[in-house]
C-alpha positions as CSV (number, residue, x, y, z in Angstrom):
1,M,113.3,94.5,110.6
2,P,109.9,95.0,109.0
3,T,109.8,95.2,105.2
4,I,107.3,96.1,102.5
5,T,107.8,95.0,98.9
6,I,106.2,96.9,96.0
7,N,106.0,95.1,92.7
8,I,106.8,97.5,89.9
9,S,107.3,95.0,87.0
10,E,103.9,95.7,85.5
11,L,104.0,99.5,85.4
12,R,103.8,100.5,81.8
13,G,106.0,103.3,80.5
14,I,108.2,103.4,83.6
15,D,112.0,103.7,82.8
16,D,115.0,103.6,85.1
17,E,114.9,107.3,85.8
18,S,111.3,107.1,86.9
19,V,112.0,104.2,89.2
20,K,114.7,106.2,90.8
21,D,112.3,109.2,91.3
22,L,109.7,106.8,92.8
23,A,112.3,105.4,95.2
24,E,113.3,108.9,96.3
25,L,109.7,109.9,96.8
26,L,109.0,106.8,98.9
27,K,112.3,107.3,100.9
28,G,111.3,110.9,101.7
29,R,107.7,110.3,102.6
30,T,108.1,107.0,104.5
31,D,111.4,107.4,106.3
32,A,112.6,104.0,105.2
33,K,115.7,102.5,103.6
34,V,114.8,101.8,100.0
35,D,116.3,99.0,97.9
36,V,115.5,98.9,94.2
37,T,115.7,95.6,92.2
38,S,114.7,94.9,88.6
39,G,111.0,94.2,89.4
40,E,110.4,95.6,92.9
41,I,111.1,98.3,95.4
42,I,111.7,97.1,98.9
43,L,111.1,99.4,101.9
44,N,113.1,98.4,105.0
45,Y,112.2,99.8,108.3
46,E,114.3,99.9,111.5
47,K,113.0,98.0,114.5
48,G,110.6,100.2,116.5
49,K,109.7,102.6,113.7
50,K,106.1,102.9,112.6
51,V,105.4,101.3,109.3
52,P,102.9,103.2,107.1
53,S,99.7,101.5,106.0
54,K,99.2,99.9,102.6
55,A,96.5,102.5,101.9
56,Y,99.0,105.3,102.4
57,L,101.5,103.6,100.1
58,R,98.8,103.3,97.5
59,V,98.0,107.0,97.7
60,L,101.7,107.8,97.2
61,L,101.9,105.5,94.2
62,R,98.8,107.1,92.7
63,K,100.2,110.6,93.2
64,F,103.5,109.6,91.5
65,L,101.8,107.9,88.6
66,H,99.5,111.0,88.1
67,R,102.5,113.3,88.0
68,A,104.5,111.0,85.6
């Protein structure tokens, strides 16, 4: 099962509600199972599903931070 880990420990001004919103955005846009821990978001993909590029994930993170 392919996974991608996003480190969110250094994001300033991000509270628990914002982390949940970010996890929902990533779940909707990437079609992955999302696990949230204290310092990271883990995207789990089923075998055979296409994993998005890191560049696409960066774009999603920038859009989220711009809206926040």
